[in-house]
C-alpha positions in Angstrom: 35.7 -89.2 -27.3 36.4 -85.7 -27.4 37.0 -83.5 -30.3 40.0 -80.8 -29.9 40.5 -78.0 -31.0 43.7 -77.2 -32.4 45.3 -74.6 -30.5 45.8 -72.4 -33.2 42.6 -72.3 -33.7 40.9 -68.2 -33.8 36.9 -68.1 -33.4 37.6 -65.1 -35.0 37.9 -66.1 -38.4 34.8 -67.7 -38.5 32.7 -64.3 -37.8 31.8 -62.9 -41.9 33.5 -60.2 -42.7 30.7 -57.7 -43.2 33.0 -55.5 -45.7 34.6 -57.9 -47.8 33.6 -58.0 -51.4 31.5 -60.9 -51.9 29.5 -59.3 -49.2 29.1 -56.4 -50.0 28.2 -57.4 -53.6 25.5 -60.2 -51.9 23.6 -56.5 -50.4 23.8 -54.6 -53.4 22.5 -57.7 -54.7 19.5 -57.7 -52.3 19.0 -54.8 -52.8 18.2 -54.3 -56.5 16.4 -57.2 -56.2 14.1 -55.4 -54.1 13.9 -52.5 -55.7 12.4 -54.3 -58.8 9.6 -56.4 -55.7 8.6 -53.0 -55.3 8.8 -51.2 -58.9 6.4 -54.3 -59.4 4.3 -54.2 -56.9 3.0 -50.8 -56.6 1.8 -50.6 -59.7 -0.5 -53.1 -59.0 -1.3 -52.0 -56.2 -2.3 -49.0 -57.3 -4.1 -50.4 -60.0 -5.9 -52.6 -57.4 -6.0 -50.0 -54.9 -8.2 -47.5 -57.1 -10.3 -49.9 -58.6 -11.6 -51.1 -55.1 -12.3 -47.4 -54.3 -14.3 -46.6 -58.0 -15.8 -50.4 -58.0 -16.9 -50.5 -53.9 -18.8 -47.2 -54.3 -20.8 -48.0 -57.3 -21.6 -51.4 -55.5 -25.6 -52.2 -54.5 -27.5 -55.2 -54.8 -29.7 -53.7 -57.8 -26.3 -53.9 -59.8 -26.7 -58.1 -59.5 -30.0 -58.4 -60.7 -30.8 -55.6 -62.6 -30.5 -55.2 -66.2 -28.0 -52.4 -68.2 -29.8 -49.2 -68.4 -29.9 -47.4 -71.1 -28.4 -43.6 -71.6 -29.0 -41.5 -69.0 -31.3 -43.2 -66.6 -30.3 -43.6 -63.0 -30.2 -47.6 -61.4 -30.2 -50.5 -63.9 -27.5 -53.1 -63.0 -25.1 -55.8 -64.7 -27.2 -58.6 -63.7 -27.0 -60.3 -67.0 -23.8 -59.8 -68.1 -22.7 -62.2 -64.9 -25.0 -64.8 -66.1 -23.6 -64.5 -69.9 -19.8 -64.6 -68.5 -20.9 -67.6 -66.3 -22.6 -69.1 -69.2 -19.8 -68.5 -72.1 -16.7 -69.2 -69.5 -18.5 -72.7 -68.9 -18.8 -73.5 -72.5 -15.2 -72.4 -73.1 -14.3 -75.0 -70.5 -16.2 -77.7 -71.2 -14.4 -77.3 -74.7 -10.6 -77.0 -73.7 -10.2 -78.5 -70.5 -11.4 -82.0 -72.0 -9.3 -81.5 -75.4 -6.1 -79.5 -73.4 -5.8 -82.9 -70.7 -5.7 -84.8 -73.3 -3.7 -83.4 -75.6 -1.2 -82.9 -72.3 -1.6 -86.5 -72.7 -0.3 -87.4 -75.4 2.8 -85.3 -75.4 3.5 -86.2 -72.0 2.9 -90.2 -72.1 2.6 -91.6 -75.8 4.2 -89.0 -78.4 6.4 -89.9 -80.7 8.7 -89.0 -84.0 7.5 -85.6 -85.1 3.9 -84.8 -84.6 4.8 -84.2 -80.8 7.1 -81.5 -81.5 4.5 -79.7 -84.7 2.1 -80.0 -81.6 4.4 -77.9 -79.1 4.6 -74.9 -81.9 1.0 -74.7 -82.5 0.2 -74.1 -78.9 3.4 -72.0 -78.0 2.0 -70.4 -82.0 -1.4 -70.3 -80.5 -1.0 -68.6 -77.5 1.3 -65.9 -78.7 -1.5 -65.1 -81.3 -3.7 -61.7 -80.0 -7.0 -62.3 -78.9 -8.6 -60.2 -81.5 -7.1 -62.6 -83.9 -9.0 -65.3 -82.2 -12.1 -63.5 -82.4 -11.9 -63.1 -86.2 -11.4 -66.7 -87.0 -14.3 -67.5 -84.5 -16.8 -64.9 -86.1 -15.4 -66.5 -89.9 -16.0 -69.9 -88.0 -19.0 -69.7 -86.6 -21.3 -66.7 -86.4 -21.1 -66.2 -90.1 -21.3 -70.2 -89.9 -24.8 -69.7 -87.8 -25.9 -66.8 -89.1 -25.9 -64.8 -85.9 -23.9 -63.6 -82.7 -24.0 -66.1 -79.9 -23.1 -67.3 -76.2 -22.1 -70.2 -78.2 -19.7 -68.2 -80.3 -18.4 -66.5 -77.5 -17.4 -69.5 -75.7 -15.8 -71.6 -79.0 -13.9 -68.0 -79.6 -13.1 -68.0 -75.6 -12.1 -71.7 -75.5 -9.2 -71.1 -78.4 -7.7 -68.5 -76.3 -7.5 -70.0 -73.4 -6.7 -73.7 -74.6 -3.1 -72.8 -75.3 -3.0 -72.3 -71.4 -4.0 -75.6 -70.3 -2.2 -77.6 -72.9 1.0 -76.1 -71.4 0.0 -75.9 -67.3 -1.1 -79.9 -67.8 2.1 -80.7 -70.0 4.0 -78.8 -67.1 2.3 -81.0 -64.3 2.0 -84.0 -65.8 6.0 -84.3 -66.5 6.3 -83.2 -62.7 5.0 -87.0 -61.9 8.4 -88.8 -60.8 9.3 -91.4 -63.7 10.0 -93.6 -60.1 6.2 -94.1 -60.2 5.2 -95.2 -63.3 8.0 -97.3 -63.4 6.1 -98.8 -60.1 2.8 -98.8 -61.6 4.3 -101.2 -64.6 6.0 -103.1 -61.9 2.7 -103.9 -60.4 1.1 -105.4 -63.8 -0.6 -102.1 -65.2 -0.4 -101.0 -68.8 0.4 -97.8 -69.9 -3.3 -96.4 -70.1 -3.8 -98.1 -66.6 -0.3 -96.1 -64.9 -1.7 -93.2 -66.7 -5.0 -92.5 -66.1 -5.0 -94.3 -62.3 -1.7 -93.4 -61.0 0.2 -90.0 -63.2 -3.6 -88.1 -64.1 -4.4 -88.3 -60.2 -1.3 -87.5 -59.2 -1.2 -84.8 -61.4 -4.6 -82.6 -60.7 -3.5 -80.4 -58.0 -1.2 -78.0 -60.7 -3.5 -79.0 -63.4 -6.7 -77.5 -61.4 -4.4 -74.1 -61.6 -3.2 -74.1 -64.2 -7.8 -74.2 -65.0 -7.5 -71.6 -63.1 -5.3 -69.3 -64.7 -7.2 -69.7 -67.9 -10.5 -69.0 -66.2 -8.9 -66.0 -65.3 -7.7 -65.6 -68.8 -11.2 -66.0 -70.0 -13.6 -64.3 -67.3 -12.1 -60.8 -68.4 -11.2 -61.3 -72.4 -13.0 -58.0 -74.2 -11.8 -58.3 -77.9 -12.7 -61.9 -78.8 -16.3 -61.3 -77.3 -16.7 -58.6 -79.2 -16.4 -60.0 -82.5 -19.3 -63.2 -81.3 -21.1 -62.5 -78.6 -21.5 -58.7 -79.2 -23.3 -57.5 -76.1 -27.2 -57.5 -75.1 -29.7 -55.2 -72.9 -31.5 -58.7 -71.5 -31.0 -61.8 -69.7 -29.6 -64.7 -71.8 -32.5 -66.7 -73.3 -32.3 -70.2 -72.9 -35.1 -70.8 -74.9 -33.3 -70.1 -78.0 -30.4 -71.6 -77.0 -28.6 -69.1 -76.8 -28.0 -68.7 -80.4 -28.9 -64.6 -80.0 -26.3 -62.0 -78.8 -25.3 -62.1 -74.8 -23.8 -59.7 -72.4 -21.2 -60.1 -70.4 -19.5 -57.8 -67.8 -16.1 -57.2 -70.0 -18.1 -55.8 -72.9 -20.4 -54.3 -70.2 -17.2 -52.4 -68.8 -15.9 -52.1 -72.3 -19.4 -49.9 -73.6 -20.2 -47.9 -70.9 -16.5 -47.0 -69.9 -16.0 -44.7 -73.3 -19.5 -43.1 -72.9 -20.1 -39.6 -70.9 -22.5 -41.0 -68.8 -21.7 -41.4 -64.9 -24.4 -43.8 -64.1 -23.4 -46.1 -67.3 -18.9 -45.2 -65.9 -19.8 -45.9 -62.5 -21.7 -49.4 -63.7 -18.5 -49.7 -65.4 -16.1 -49.9 -62.4 -19.0 -51.9 -60.5 -18.5 -54.7 -62.6 -14.4 -54.6 -62.9 -14.6 -54.5 -59.4 -16.6 -57.9 -59.6 -14.7 -59.5 -62.2 -11.4 -58.7 -59.9 -13.2 -60.4 -57.0 -14.8 -63.7 -59.4 -10.7 -63.9 -60.2 -9.4 -63.4 -56.6 -12.3 -66.4 -55.6 -11.9 -68.3 -58.6 -8.2 -68.4 -57.5 -8.6 -68.9 -53.2 -10.4 -72.3 -54.4 -7.2 -73.6 -56.7 -5.4 -73.0 -53.3 -7.9 -74.9 -50.7 -8.6 -77.7 -53.4 -4.9 -77.7 -54.1 -3.9 -78.4 -50.8 -6.6 -80.8 -49.6 -4.9 -82.8 -52.1 -1.4 -82.4 -51.1 -2.2 -83.2 -47.7 
């Protein structure tokens, strides 16, 4: 049986009138959207382009293996700052990831009463606290207690900075897991803890890894907390002292060398800024690859 169009049907009525107010409004809103996208992208592109131009020109193999030079001394590098950055970011992740993920699991799966609201409020407040205030807190809590600037103090300060990010992103990741998955796990005899650890948490790993990557990028670029806790050093991190001494980092090196009137140190500052951006980019690429593999 075939369908017959009504005899009075006019196919031209299906055509969209490009002059109608609704269509015109859609065109205008699309134009405004693309305009604001351009406004957001152009400054970012300009900053990254200028950083690439200045940073690549200052790079050489020696900057990754040599120590920062004194003023007016040519050459040198920031190998110790790279190692120090990895150490302090690693310490921060070792502290904040277990606490942040476990807090998110509690808020998402086991929270009852008023305590979860207090935890969420405290997380939001901590996320909005300036990092320099966190540095002052870490200075009072760690540096004054131990009597020295150290990589441990810097890692502790960075862990406080990134912990709200990990809590928030992990909480949202866990909430994305459908309730039906939890019900199915409980329906086959699993208890709440087995459901969370063996079903819900593995399903939420990709977005949790994305949140950890964002936190890593935030930690690698922080300067103010490290000025109060790790300070800076012209030497390699000393494991013989258990890292209980001032430790160099890329972010502080960029700050220190960018404000001095010496061309060689200014160039090293641009090179170090370029390395920070590349480290953040690599971390994001790794997170994307891991997420894609997990999804498929």
